[in-house]
mmCIF entry with sequence, helices, sheets and N, C-alpha, C, O atoms, coordinates in Angstrom:
data_MODEL
# 
_entry.id   MODEL 
# 
_entity.id                         1 
_entity.type                       polymer 
_entity.pdbx_number_of_molecules   1 
# 
_entity_poly.entity_id                      1 
_entity_poly.type                           'polypeptide(L)' 
_entity_poly.nstd_linkage                   no 
_entity_poly.nstd_monomer                   no 
_entity_poly.pdbx_seq_one_letter_code       MESWMRELGLVMNLRELGATEEILEGIADGTVIRDGGYKVLNRDEVLEILKASL 
_entity_poly.pdbx_seq_one_letter_code_can   MESWMRELGLVMNLRELGATEEILEGIADGTVIRDGGYKVLNRDEVLEILKASL 
_entity_poly.pdbx_strand_id                 A 
# 
loop_
_entity_poly_seq.entity_id 
_entity_poly_seq.num 
_entity_poly_seq.mon_id 
_entity_poly_seq.hetero 
1 1  MET n 
1 2  GLU n 
1 3  SER n 
1 4  TRP n 
1 5  MET n 
1 6  ARG n 
1 7  GLU n 
1 8  LEU n 
1 9  GLY n 
1 10 LEU n 
1 11 VAL n 
1 12 MET n 
1 13 ASN n 
1 14 LEU n 
1 15 ARG n 
1 16 GLU n 
1 17 LEU n 
1 18 GLY n 
1 19 ALA n 
1 20 THR n 
1 21 GLU n 
1 22 GLU n 
1 23 ILE n 
1 24 LEU n 
1 25 GLU n 
1 26 GLY n 
1 27 ILE n 
1 28 ALA n 
1 29 ASP n 
1 30 GLY n 
1 31 THR n 
1 32 VAL n 
1 33 ILE n 
1 34 ARG n 
1 35 ASP n 
1 36 GLY n 
1 37 GLY n 
1 38 TYR n 
1 39 LYS n 
1 40 VAL n 
1 41 LEU n 
1 42 ASN n 
1 43 ARG n 
1 44 ASP n 
1 45 GLU n 
1 46 VAL n 
1 47 LEU n 
1 48 GLU n 
1 49 ILE n 
1 50 LEU n 
1 51 LYS n 
1 52 ALA n 
1 53 SER n 
1 54 LEU n 
# 
_struct_asym.id          A 
_struct_asym.entity_id   1 
# 
loop_
_struct_conf.conf_type_id 
_struct_conf.id 
_struct_conf.pdbx_PDB_helix_id 
_struct_conf.beg_label_comp_id 
_struct_conf.beg_label_asym_id 
_struct_conf.beg_label_seq_id 
_struct_conf.pdbx_beg_PDB_ins_code 
_struct_conf.end_label_comp_id 
_struct_conf.end_label_asym_id 
_struct_conf.end_label_seq_id 
_struct_conf.pdbx_end_PDB_ins_code 
_struct_conf.beg_auth_comp_id 
_struct_conf.beg_auth_asym_id 
_struct_conf.beg_auth_seq_id 
_struct_conf.end_auth_comp_id 
_struct_conf.end_auth_asym_id 
_struct_conf.end_auth_seq_id 
_struct_conf.pdbx_PDB_helix_class 
_struct_conf.details 
_struct_conf.pdbx_PDB_helix_length 
HELX_P HELX_P1 AA1 GLU A 2  ? GLU A 7  ? GLU A 2  GLU A 7  1 ? 6  
HELX_P HELX_P2 AA2 ARG A 15 ? LEU A 17 ? ARG A 15 LEU A 17 5 ? 3  
HELX_P HELX_P3 AA3 GLU A 21 ? ILE A 23 ? GLU A 21 ILE A 23 5 ? 3  
HELX_P HELX_P4 AA4 LEU A 24 ? ASP A 29 ? LEU A 24 ASP A 29 1 ? 6  
HELX_P HELX_P5 AA5 ARG A 43 ? ALA A 52 ? ARG A 43 ALA A 52 1 ? 10 
# 
_struct_conf_type.id          HELX_P 
_struct_conf_type.criteria    ? 
_struct_conf_type.reference   ? 
# 
loop_
_atom_site.group_PDB 
_atom_site.id 
_atom_site.type_symbol 
_atom_site.label_atom_id 
_atom_site.label_alt_id 
_atom_site.label_comp_id 
_atom_site.label_asym_id 
_atom_site.label_entity_id 
_atom_site.label_seq_id 
_atom_site.pdbx_PDB_ins_code 
_atom_site.Cartn_x 
_atom_site.Cartn_y 
_atom_site.Cartn_z 
_atom_site.occupancy 
_atom_site.B_iso_or_equiv 
_atom_site.pdbx_formal_charge 
_atom_site.auth_seq_id 
_atom_site.auth_comp_id 
_atom_site.auth_asym_id 
_atom_site.auth_atom_id 
_atom_site.pdbx_PDB_model_num 
ATOM 1   N N  . MET A 1 1  ? -6.708  18.164  -5.979  1.00 0.00 ? 1  MET A N  1 
ATOM 2   C CA . MET A 1 1  ? -7.453  16.931  -5.963  1.00 0.00 ? 1  MET A CA 1 
ATOM 3   C C  . MET A 1 1  ? -7.417  16.307  -4.563  1.00 0.00 ? 1  MET A C  1 
ATOM 4   O O  . MET A 1 1  ? -8.402  15.730  -4.103  1.00 0.00 ? 1  MET A O  1 
ATOM 5   N N  . GLU A 1 2  ? -6.261  16.434  -3.893  1.00 0.00 ? 2  GLU A N  1 
ATOM 6   C CA . GLU A 1 2  ? -6.151  15.848  -2.556  1.00 0.00 ? 2  GLU A CA 1 
ATOM 7   C C  . GLU A 1 2  ? -7.171  16.464  -1.597  1.00 0.00 ? 2  GLU A C  1 
ATOM 8   O O  . GLU A 1 2  ? -7.801  15.751  -0.816  1.00 0.00 ? 2  GLU A O  1 
ATOM 9   N N  . SER A 1 3  ? -7.333  17.775  -1.658  1.00 0.00 ? 3  SER A N  1 
ATOM 10  C CA . SER A 1 3  ? -8.293  18.403  -0.737  1.00 0.00 ? 3  SER A CA 1 
ATOM 11  C C  . SER A 1 3  ? -9.718  17.931  -1.031  1.00 0.00 ? 3  SER A C  1 
ATOM 12  O O  . SER A 1 3  ? -10.511 17.749  -0.107  1.00 0.00 ? 3  SER A O  1 
ATOM 13  N N  . TRP A 1 4  ? -10.044 17.733  -2.299  1.00 0.00 ? 4  TRP A N  1 
ATOM 14  C CA . TRP A 1 4  ? -11.365 17.227  -2.669  1.00 0.00 ? 4  TRP A CA 1 
ATOM 15  C C  . TRP A 1 4  ? -11.553 15.800  -2.148  1.00 0.00 ? 4  TRP A C  1 
ATOM 16  O O  . TRP A 1 4  ? -12.618 15.454  -1.635  1.00 0.00 ? 4  TRP A O  1 
ATOM 17  N N  . MET A 1 5  ? -10.505 14.975  -2.285  1.00 0.00 ? 5  MET A N  1 
ATOM 18  C CA . MET A 1 5  ? -10.590 13.596  -1.811  1.00 0.00 ? 5  MET A CA 1 
ATOM 19  C C  . MET A 1 5  ? -10.739 13.562  -0.298  1.00 0.00 ? 5  MET A C  1 
ATOM 20  O O  . MET A 1 5  ? -11.495 12.747  0.232   1.00 0.00 ? 5  MET A O  1 
ATOM 21  N N  . ARG A 1 6  ? -10.028 14.436  0.401   1.00 0.00 ? 6  ARG A N  1 
ATOM 22  C CA . ARG A 1 6  ? -10.171 14.509  1.860   1.00 0.00 ? 6  ARG A CA 1 
ATOM 23  C C  . ARG A 1 6  ? -11.572 14.976  2.237   1.00 0.00 ? 6  ARG A C  1 
ATOM 24  O O  . ARG A 1 6  ? -12.158 14.493  3.206   1.00 0.00 ? 6  ARG A O  1 
ATOM 25  N N  . GLU A 1 7  ? -12.104 15.925  1.458   1.00 0.00 ? 7  GLU A N  1 
ATOM 26  C CA . GLU A 1 7  ? -13.457 16.417  1.697   1.00 0.00 ? 7  GLU A CA 1 
ATOM 27  C C  . GLU A 1 7  ? -14.478 15.280  1.588   1.00 0.00 ? 7  GLU A C  1 
ATOM 28  O O  . GLU A 1 7  ? -15.484 15.270  2.298   1.00 0.00 ? 7  GLU A O  1 
ATOM 29  N N  . LEU A 1 8  ? -14.214 14.342  0.711   1.00 0.00 ? 8  LEU A N  1 
ATOM 30  C CA . LEU A 1 8  ? -15.078 13.177  0.558   1.00 0.00 ? 8  LEU A CA 1 
ATOM 31  C C  . LEU A 1 8  ? -14.875 12.153  1.669   1.00 0.00 ? 8  LEU A C  1 
ATOM 32  O O  . LEU A 1 8  ? -15.659 11.215  1.814   1.00 0.00 ? 8  LEU A O  1 
ATOM 33  N N  . GLY A 1 9  ? -13.806 12.345  2.457   1.00 0.00 ? 9  GLY A N  1 
ATOM 34  C CA . GLY A 1 9  ? -13.529 11.426  3.553   1.00 0.00 ? 9  GLY A CA 1 
ATOM 35  C C  . GLY A 1 9  ? -12.722 10.202  3.140   1.00 0.00 ? 9  GLY A C  1 
ATOM 36  O O  . GLY A 1 9  ? -12.704 9.196   3.849   1.00 0.00 ? 9  GLY A O  1 
ATOM 37  N N  . LEU A 1 10 ? -12.054 10.290  1.990   1.00 0.00 ? 10 LEU A N  1 
ATOM 38  C CA . LEU A 1 10 ? -11.257 9.156   1.516   1.00 0.00 ? 10 LEU A CA 1 
ATOM 39  C C  . LEU A 1 10 ? -9.945  9.059   2.275   1.00 0.00 ? 10 LEU A C  1 
ATOM 40  O O  . LEU A 1 10 ? -9.385  10.070  2.699   1.00 0.00 ? 10 LEU A O  1 
ATOM 41  N N  . VAL A 1 11 ? -9.466  7.856   2.441   1.00 0.00 ? 11 VAL A N  1 
ATOM 42  C CA . VAL A 1 11 ? -8.190  7.597   3.100   1.00 0.00 ? 11 VAL A CA 1 
ATOM 43  C C  . VAL A 1 11 ? -7.072  7.903   2.110   1.00 0.00 ? 11 VAL A C  1 
ATOM 44  O O  . VAL A 1 11 ? -7.134  7.499   0.949   1.00 0.00 ? 11 VAL A O  1 
ATOM 45  N N  . MET A 1 12 ? -6.051  8.618   2.575   1.00 0.00 ? 12 MET A N  1 
ATOM 46  C CA . MET A 1 12 ? -4.975  9.039   1.684   1.00 0.00 ? 12 MET A CA 1 
ATOM 47  C C  . MET A 1 12 ? -3.693  8.226   1.837   1.00 0.00 ? 12 MET A C  1 
ATOM 48  O O  . MET A 1 12 ? -2.814  8.293   0.978   1.00 0.00 ? 12 MET A O  1 
ATOM 49  N N  . ASN A 1 13 ? -3.576  7.460   2.918   1.00 0.00 ? 13 ASN A N  1 
ATOM 50  C CA . ASN A 1 13 ? -2.389  6.627   3.106   1.00 0.00 ? 13 ASN A CA 1 
ATOM 51  C C  . ASN A 1 13 ? -2.715  5.479   4.065   1.00 0.00 ? 13 ASN A C  1 
ATOM 52  O O  . ASN A 1 13 ? -3.776  5.448   4.689   1.00 0.00 ? 13 ASN A O  1 
ATOM 53  N N  . LEU A 1 14 ? -1.788  4.554   4.162   1.00 0.00 ? 14 LEU A N  1 
ATOM 54  C CA . LEU A 1 14 ? -2.014  3.372   5.005   1.00 0.00 ? 14 LEU A CA 1 
ATOM 55  C C  . LEU A 1 14 ? -2.097  3.720   6.487   1.00 0.00 ? 14 LEU A C  1 
ATOM 56  O O  . LEU A 1 14 ? -2.827  3.067   7.234   1.00 0.00 ? 14 LEU A O  1 
ATOM 57  N N  . ARG A 1 15 ? -1.364  4.733   6.919   1.00 0.00 ? 15 ARG A N  1 
ATOM 58  C CA . ARG A 1 15 ? -1.394  5.120   8.328   1.00 0.00 ? 15 ARG A CA 1 
ATOM 59  C C  . ARG A 1 15 ? -2.809  5.540   8.744   1.00 0.00 ? 15 ARG A C  1 
ATOM 60  O O  . ARG A 1 15 ? -3.246  5.256   9.859   1.00 0.00 ? 15 ARG A O  1 
ATOM 61  N N  . GLU A 1 16 ? -3.512  6.215   7.842   1.00 0.00 ? 16 GLU A N  1 
ATOM 62  C CA . GLU A 1 16 ? -4.888  6.620   8.140   1.00 0.00 ? 16 GLU A CA 1 
ATOM 63  C C  . GLU A 1 16 ? -5.813  5.415   8.270   1.00 0.00 ? 16 GLU A C  1 
ATOM 64  O O  . GLU A 1 16 ? -6.890  5.524   8.855   1.00 0.00 ? 16 GLU A O  1 
ATOM 65  N N  . LEU A 1 17 ? -5.409  4.281   7.739   1.00 0.00 ? 17 LEU A N  1 
ATOM 66  C CA . LEU A 1 17 ? -6.168  3.039   7.893   1.00 0.00 ? 17 LEU A CA 1 
ATOM 67  C C  . LEU A 1 17 ? -5.789  2.294   9.170   1.00 0.00 ? 17 LEU A C  1 
ATOM 68  O O  . LEU A 1 17 ? -6.416  1.297   9.528   1.00 0.00 ? 17 LEU A O  1 
ATOM 69  N N  . GLY A 1 18 ? -4.751  2.790   9.856   1.00 0.00 ? 18 GLY A N  1 
ATOM 70  C CA . GLY A 1 18 ? -4.308  2.150   11.085  1.00 0.00 ? 18 GLY A CA 1 
ATOM 71  C C  . GLY A 1 18 ? -3.094  1.257   10.914  1.00 0.00 ? 18 GLY A C  1 
ATOM 72  O O  . GLY A 1 18 ? -2.682  0.582   11.857  1.00 0.00 ? 18 GLY A O  1 
ATOM 73  N N  . ALA A 1 19 ? -2.515  1.244   9.717   1.00 0.00 ? 19 ALA A N  1 
ATOM 74  C CA . ALA A 1 19 ? -1.337  0.411   9.482   1.00 0.00 ? 19 ALA A CA 1 
ATOM 75  C C  . ALA A 1 19 ? -0.103  1.026   10.145  1.00 0.00 ? 19 ALA A C  1 
ATOM 76  O O  . ALA A 1 19 ? 0.044   2.246   10.222  1.00 0.00 ? 19 ALA A O  1 
ATOM 77  N N  . THR A 1 20 ? 0.766   0.153   10.613  1.00 0.00 ? 20 THR A N  1 
ATOM 78  C CA . THR A 1 20 ? 2.038   0.587   11.201  1.00 0.00 ? 20 THR A CA 1 
ATOM 79  C C  . THR A 1 20 ? 3.174   -0.127  10.476  1.00 0.00 ? 20 THR A C  1 
ATOM 80  O O  . THR A 1 20 ? 2.958   -1.101  9.754   1.00 0.00 ? 20 THR A O  1 
ATOM 81  N N  . GLU A 1 21 ? 4.375   0.372   10.682  1.00 0.00 ? 21 GLU A N  1 
ATOM 82  C CA . GLU A 1 21 ? 5.561   -0.234  10.074  1.00 0.00 ? 21 GLU A CA 1 
ATOM 83  C C  . GLU A 1 21 ? 5.672   -1.713  10.442  1.00 0.00 ? 21 GLU A C  1 
ATOM 84  O O  . GLU A 1 21 ? 6.119   -2.529  9.637   1.00 0.00 ? 21 GLU A O  1 
ATOM 85  N N  . GLU A 1 22 ? 5.262   -2.049  11.666  1.00 0.00 ? 22 GLU A N  1 
ATOM 86  C CA . GLU A 1 22 ? 5.398   -3.412  12.162  1.00 0.00 ? 22 GLU A CA 1 
ATOM 87  C C  . GLU A 1 22 ? 4.549   -4.429  11.397  1.00 0.00 ? 22 GLU A C  1 
ATOM 88  O O  . GLU A 1 22 ? 4.914   -5.603  11.343  1.00 0.00 ? 22 GLU A O  1 
ATOM 89  N N  . ILE A 1 23 ? 3.439   -4.017  10.812  1.00 0.00 ? 23 ILE A N  1 
ATOM 90  C CA . ILE A 1 23 ? 2.564   -4.985  10.151  1.00 0.00 ? 23 ILE A CA 1 
ATOM 91  C C  . ILE A 1 23 ? 2.782   -5.064  8.640   1.00 0.00 ? 23 ILE A C  1 
ATOM 92  O O  . ILE A 1 23 ? 2.148   -5.876  7.967   1.00 0.00 ? 23 ILE A O  1 
ATOM 93  N N  . LEU A 1 24 ? 3.672   -4.230  8.104   1.00 0.00 ? 24 LEU A N  1 
ATOM 94  C CA . LEU A 1 24 ? 3.872   -4.209  6.656   1.00 0.00 ? 24 LEU A CA 1 
ATOM 95  C C  . LEU A 1 24 ? 4.425   -5.523  6.110   1.00 0.00 ? 24 LEU A C  1 
ATOM 96  O O  . LEU A 1 24 ? 4.060   -5.936  5.009   1.00 0.00 ? 24 LEU A O  1 
ATOM 97  N N  . GLU A 1 25 ? 5.297   -6.178  6.863   1.00 0.00 ? 25 GLU A N  1 
ATOM 98  C CA . GLU A 1 25 ? 5.838   -7.474  6.409   1.00 0.00 ? 25 GLU A CA 1 
ATOM 99  C C  . GLU A 1 25 ? 4.702   -8.479  6.218   1.00 0.00 ? 25 GLU A C  1 
ATOM 100 O O  . GLU A 1 25 ? 4.680   -9.211  5.228   1.00 0.00 ? 25 GLU A O  1 
ATOM 101 N N  . GLY A 1 26 ? 3.771   -8.515  7.152   1.00 0.00 ? 26 GLY A N  1 
ATOM 102 C CA . GLY A 1 26 ? 2.638   -9.424  7.054   1.00 0.00 ? 26 GLY A CA 1 
ATOM 103 C C  . GLY A 1 26 ? 1.739   -9.102  5.872   1.00 0.00 ? 26 GLY A C  1 
ATOM 104 O O  . GLY A 1 26 ? 1.235   -10.001 5.199   1.00 0.00 ? 26 GLY A O  1 
ATOM 105 N N  . ILE A 1 27 ? 1.542   -7.807  5.623   1.00 0.00 ? 27 ILE A N  1 
ATOM 106 C CA . ILE A 1 27 ? 0.742   -7.408  4.465   1.00 0.00 ? 27 ILE A CA 1 
ATOM 107 C C  . ILE A 1 27 ? 1.438   -7.851  3.185   1.00 0.00 ? 27 ILE A C  1 
ATOM 108 O O  . ILE A 1 27 ? 0.796   -8.380  2.277   1.00 0.00 ? 27 ILE A O  1 
ATOM 109 N N  . ALA A 1 28 ? 2.752   -7.636  3.109   1.00 0.00 ? 28 ALA A N  1 
ATOM 110 C CA . ALA A 1 28 ? 3.510   -8.037  1.922   1.00 0.00 ? 28 ALA A CA 1 
ATOM 111 C C  . ALA A 1 28 ? 3.447   -9.548  1.735   1.00 0.00 ? 28 ALA A C  1 
ATOM 112 O O  . ALA A 1 28 ? 3.305   -10.030 0.612   1.00 0.00 ? 28 ALA A O  1 
ATOM 113 N N  . ASP A 1 29 ? 3.552   -10.295 2.830   1.00 0.00 ? 29 ASP A N  1 
ATOM 114 C CA . ASP A 1 29 ? 3.477   -11.763 2.744   1.00 0.00 ? 29 ASP A CA 1 
ATOM 115 C C  . ASP A 1 29 ? 2.112   -12.233 2.263   1.00 0.00 ? 29 ASP A C  1 
ATOM 116 O O  . ASP A 1 29 ? 2.009   -13.263 1.596   1.00 0.00 ? 29 ASP A O  1 
ATOM 117 N N  . GLY A 1 30 ? 1.066   -11.488 2.596   1.00 0.00 ? 30 GLY A N  1 
ATOM 118 C CA . GLY A 1 30 ? -0.281  -11.877 2.219   1.00 0.00 ? 30 GLY A CA 1 
ATOM 119 C C  . GLY A 1 30 ? -0.723  -11.349 0.853   1.00 0.00 ? 30 GLY A C  1 
ATOM 120 O O  . GLY A 1 30 ? -1.843  -11.607 0.412   1.00 0.00 ? 30 GLY A O  1 
ATOM 121 N N  . THR A 1 31 ? 0.156   -10.616 0.198   1.00 0.00 ? 31 THR A N  1 
ATOM 122 C CA . THR A 1 31 ? -0.187  -10.043 -1.107  1.00 0.00 ? 31 THR A CA 1 
ATOM 123 C C  . THR A 1 31 ? -0.056  -11.096 -2.199  1.00 0.00 ? 31 THR A C  1 
ATOM 124 O O  . THR A 1 31 ? 0.971   -11.767 -2.310  1.00 0.00 ? 31 THR A O  1 
ATOM 125 N N  . VAL A 1 32 ? -1.092  -11.230 -2.991  1.00 0.00 ? 32 VAL A N  1 
ATOM 126 C CA . VAL A 1 32 ? -1.078  -12.162 -4.117  1.00 0.00 ? 32 VAL A CA 1 
ATOM 127 C C  . VAL A 1 32 ? -0.404  -11.463 -5.293  1.00 0.00 ? 32 VAL A C  1 
ATOM 128 O O  . VAL A 1 32 ? -0.865  -10.419 -5.755  1.00 0.00 ? 32 VAL A O  1 
ATOM 129 N N  . ILE A 1 33 ? 0.680   -12.043 -5.765  1.00 0.00 ? 33 ILE A N  1 
ATOM 130 C CA . ILE A 1 33 ? 1.419   -11.470 -6.887  1.00 0.00 ? 33 ILE A CA 1 
ATOM 131 C C  . ILE A 1 33 ? 1.050   -12.241 -8.139  1.00 0.00 ? 33 ILE A C  1 
ATOM 132 O O  . ILE A 1 33 ? 1.271   -13.448 -8.232  1.00 0.00 ? 33 ILE A O  1 
ATOM 133 N N  . ARG A 1 34 ? 0.489   -11.530 -9.095  1.00 0.00 ? 34 ARG A N  1 
ATOM 134 C CA . ARG A 1 34 ? -0.011  -12.156 -10.321 1.00 0.00 ? 34 ARG A CA 1 
ATOM 135 C C  . ARG A 1 34 ? 0.937   -11.877 -11.480 1.00 0.00 ? 34 ARG A C  1 
ATOM 136 O O  . ARG A 1 34 ? 1.585   -10.831 -11.521 1.00 0.00 ? 34 ARG A O  1 
ATOM 137 N N  . ASP A 1 35 ? 1.016   -12.802 -12.408 1.00 0.00 ? 35 ASP A N  1 
ATOM 138 C CA . ASP A 1 35 ? 1.778   -12.587 -13.633 1.00 0.00 ? 35 ASP A CA 1 
ATOM 139 C C  . ASP A 1 35 ? 0.985   -11.676 -14.554 1.00 0.00 ? 35 ASP A C  1 
ATOM 140 O O  . ASP A 1 35 ? -0.242  -11.610 -14.481 1.00 0.00 ? 35 ASP A O  1 
ATOM 141 N N  . GLY A 1 36 ? 1.695   -10.983 -15.409 1.00 0.00 ? 36 GLY A N  1 
ATOM 142 C CA . GLY A 1 36 ? 1.035   -10.127 -16.390 1.00 0.00 ? 36 GLY A CA 1 
ATOM 143 C C  . GLY A 1 36 ? 1.065   -8.673  -15.976 1.00 0.00 ? 36 GLY A C  1 
ATOM 144 O O  . GLY A 1 36 ? 1.555   -8.321  -14.903 1.00 0.00 ? 36 GLY A O  1 
ATOM 145 N N  . GLY A 1 37 ? 0.537   -7.844  -16.839 1.00 0.00 ? 37 GLY A N  1 
ATOM 146 C CA . GLY A 1 37 ? 0.520   -6.417  -16.562 1.00 0.00 ? 37 GLY A CA 1 
ATOM 147 C C  . GLY A 1 37 ? 1.818   -5.753  -16.987 1.00 0.00 ? 37 GLY A C  1 
ATOM 148 O O  . GLY A 1 37 ? 2.650   -6.360  -17.662 1.00 0.00 ? 37 GLY A O  1 
ATOM 149 N N  . TYR A 1 38 ? 1.977   -4.516  -16.588 1.00 0.00 ? 38 TYR A N  1 
ATOM 150 C CA . TYR A 1 38 ? 3.151   -3.740  -16.982 1.00 0.00 ? 38 TYR A CA 1 
ATOM 151 C C  . TYR A 1 38 ? 4.436   -4.321  -16.399 1.00 0.00 ? 38 TYR A C  1 
ATOM 152 O O  . TYR A 1 38 ? 5.423   -4.490  -17.114 1.00 0.00 ? 38 TYR A O  1 
ATOM 153 N N  . LYS A 1 39 ? 4.424   -4.624  -15.108 1.00 0.00 ? 39 LYS A N  1 
ATOM 154 C CA . LYS A 1 39 ? 5.596   -5.185  -14.428 1.00 0.00 ? 39 LYS A CA 1 
ATOM 155 C C  . LYS A 1 39 ? 5.119   -6.115  -13.328 1.00 0.00 ? 39 LYS A C  1 
ATOM 156 O O  . LYS A 1 39 ? 4.221   -5.766  -12.562 1.00 0.00 ? 39 LYS A O  1 
ATOM 157 N N  . VAL A 1 40 ? 5.705   -7.281  -13.246 1.00 0.00 ? 40 VAL A N  1 
ATOM 158 C CA . VAL A 1 40 ? 5.391   -8.213  -12.165 1.00 0.00 ? 40 VAL A CA 1 
ATOM 159 C C  . VAL A 1 40 ? 6.268   -7.831  -10.974 1.00 0.00 ? 40 VAL A C  1 
ATOM 160 O O  . VAL A 1 40 ? 7.495   -7.848  -11.064 1.00 0.00 ? 40 VAL A O  1 
ATOM 161 N N  . LEU A 1 41 ? 5.632   -7.489  -9.868  1.00 0.00 ? 41 LEU A N  1 
ATOM 162 C CA . LEU A 1 41 ? 6.365   -7.090  -8.670  1.00 0.00 ? 41 LEU A CA 1 
ATOM 163 C C  . LEU A 1 41 ? 6.754   -8.306  -7.857  1.00 0.00 ? 41 LEU A C  1 
ATOM 164 O O  . LEU A 1 41 ? 6.058   -9.322  -7.872  1.00 0.00 ? 41 LEU A O  1 
ATOM 165 N N  . ASN A 1 42 ? 7.875   -8.203  -7.143  1.00 0.00 ? 42 ASN A N  1 
ATOM 166 C CA . ASN A 1 42 ? 8.230   -9.247  -6.193  1.00 0.00 ? 42 ASN A CA 1 
ATOM 167 C C  . ASN A 1 42 ? 7.881   -8.756  -4.785  1.00 0.00 ? 42 ASN A C  1 
ATOM 168 O O  . ASN A 1 42 ? 7.478   -7.607  -4.609  1.00 0.00 ? 42 ASN A O  1 
ATOM 169 N N  . ARG A 1 43 ? 8.034   -9.611  -3.802  1.00 0.00 ? 43 ARG A N  1 
ATOM 170 C CA . ARG A 1 43 ? 7.644   -9.286  -2.432  1.00 0.00 ? 43 ARG A CA 1 
ATOM 171 C C  . ARG A 1 43 ? 8.360   -8.038  -1.911  1.00 0.00 ? 43 ARG A C  1 
ATOM 172 O O  . ARG A 1 43 ? 7.747   -7.192  -1.260  1.00 0.00 ? 43 ARG A O  1 
ATOM 173 N N  . ASP A 1 44 ? 9.665   -7.927  -2.203  1.00 0.00 ? 44 ASP A N  1 
ATOM 174 C CA . ASP A 1 44 ? 10.428  -6.774  -1.716  1.00 0.00 ? 44 ASP A CA 1 
ATOM 175 C C  . ASP A 1 44 ? 9.931   -5.467  -2.335  1.00 0.00 ? 44 ASP A C  1 
ATOM 176 O O  . ASP A 1 44 ? 9.903   -4.432  -1.669  1.00 0.00 ? 44 ASP A O  1 
ATOM 177 N N  . GLU A 1 45 ? 9.547   -5.517  -3.592  1.00 0.00 ? 45 GLU A N  1 
ATOM 178 C CA . GLU A 1 45 ? 9.006   -4.320  -4.241  1.00 0.00 ? 45 GLU A CA 1 
ATOM 179 C C  . GLU A 1 45 ? 7.657   -3.940  -3.647  1.00 0.00 ? 45 GLU A C  1 
ATOM 180 O O  . GLU A 1 45 ? 7.363   -2.760  -3.459  1.00 0.00 ? 45 GLU A O  1 
ATOM 181 N N  . VAL A 1 46 ? 6.844   -4.940  -3.355  1.00 0.00 ? 46 VAL A N  1 
ATOM 182 C CA . VAL A 1 46 ? 5.554   -4.685  -2.701  1.00 0.00 ? 46 VAL A CA 1 
ATOM 183 C C  . VAL A 1 46 ? 5.799   -4.044  -1.342  1.00 0.00 ? 46 VAL A C  1 
ATOM 184 O O  . VAL A 1 46 ? 5.113   -3.089  -0.978  1.00 0.00 ? 46 VAL A O  1 
ATOM 185 N N  . LEU A 1 47 ? 6.756   -4.551  -0.598  1.00 0.00 ? 47 LEU A N  1 
ATOM 186 C CA . LEU A 1 47 ? 7.071   -4.008  0.725   1.00 0.00 ? 47 LEU A CA 1 
ATOM 187 C C  . LEU A 1 47 ? 7.537   -2.554  0.631   1.00 0.00 ? 47 LEU A C  1 
ATOM 188 O O  . LEU A 1 47 ? 7.146   -1.732  1.460   1.00 0.00 ? 47 LEU A O  1 
ATOM 189 N N  . GLU A 1 48 ? 8.355   -2.227  -0.350  1.00 0.00 ? 48 GLU A N  1 
ATOM 190 C CA . GLU A 1 48 ? 8.809   -0.848  -0.526  1.00 0.00 ? 48 GLU A CA 1 
ATOM 191 C C  . GLU A 1 48 ? 7.643   0.086   -0.853  1.00 0.00 ? 48 GLU A C  1 
ATOM 192 O O  . GLU A 1 48 ? 7.594   1.215   -0.364  1.00 0.00 ? 48 GLU A O  1 
ATOM 193 N N  . ILE A 1 49 ? 6.715   -0.378  -1.670  1.00 0.00 ? 49 ILE A N  1 
ATOM 194 C CA . ILE A 1 49 ? 5.525   0.423   -1.993  1.00 0.00 ? 49 ILE A CA 1 
ATOM 195 C C  . ILE A 1 49 ? 4.691   0.653   -0.736  1.00 0.00 ? 49 ILE A C  1 
ATOM 196 O O  . ILE A 1 49 ? 4.201   1.756   -0.498  1.00 0.00 ? 49 ILE A O  1 
ATOM 197 N N  . LEU A 1 50 ? 4.537   -0.391  0.059   1.00 0.00 ? 50 LEU A N  1 
ATOM 198 C CA . LEU A 1 50 ? 3.781   -0.261  1.308   1.00 0.00 ? 50 LEU A CA 1 
ATOM 199 C C  . LEU A 1 50 ? 4.441   0.744   2.250   1.00 0.00 ? 50 LEU A C  1 
ATOM 200 O O  . LEU A 1 50 ? 3.762   1.573   2.858   1.00 0.00 ? 50 LEU A O  1 
ATOM 201 N N  . LYS A 1 51 ? 5.762   0.665   2.367   1.00 0.00 ? 51 LYS A N  1 
ATOM 202 C CA . LYS A 1 51 ? 6.481   1.620   3.233   1.00 0.00 ? 51 LYS A CA 1 
ATOM 203 C C  . LYS A 1 51 ? 6.300   3.050   2.756   1.00 0.00 ? 51 LYS A C  1 
ATOM 204 O O  . LYS A 1 51 ? 6.124   3.961   3.564   1.00 0.00 ? 51 LYS A O  1 
ATOM 205 N N  . ALA A 1 52 ? 6.341   3.249   1.442   1.00 0.00 ? 52 ALA A N  1 
ATOM 206 C CA . ALA A 1 52 ? 6.154   4.585   0.879   1.00 0.00 ? 52 ALA A CA 1 
ATOM 207 C C  . ALA A 1 52 ? 4.722   5.068   1.063   1.00 0.00 ? 52 ALA A C  1 
ATOM 208 O O  . ALA A 1 52 ? 4.458   6.269   1.008   1.00 0.00 ? 52 ALA A O  1 
ATOM 209 N N  . SER A 1 53 ? 3.805   4.146   1.279   1.00 0.00 ? 53 SER A N  1 
ATOM 210 C CA . SER A 1 53 ? 2.384   4.490   1.426   1.00 0.00 ? 53 SER A CA 1 
ATOM 211 C C  . SER A 1 53 ? 1.980   4.826   2.847   1.00 0.00 ? 53 SER A C  1 
ATOM 212 O O  . SER A 1 53 ? 0.830   5.187   3.096   1.00 0.00 ? 53 SER A O  1 
ATOM 213 N N  . LEU A 1 54 ? 2.919   4.710   3.789   1.00 0.00 ? 54 LEU A N  1 
ATOM 214 C CA . LEU A 1 54 ? 2.602   5.071   5.167   1.00 0.00 ? 54 LEU A CA 1 
ATOM 215 C C  . LEU A 1 54 ? 2.514   6.560   5.199   1.00 0.00 ? 54 LEU A C  1 
ATOM 216 O O  . LEU A 1 54 ? 2.255   7.141   6.253   1.00 0.00 ? 54 LEU A O  1 
# 
């Protein structure tokens, strides 16, 4: 599936969008955290997901 997605020109991670480790804190700070759903994430969890997405 990944090769098909790349063939379509889709971005596969944040680094391909130009994100760096230095800007992840700002992205996490700007993330709107909503109640509801399977699990409500906190800022630190959002930051860990962002780091894993580089």
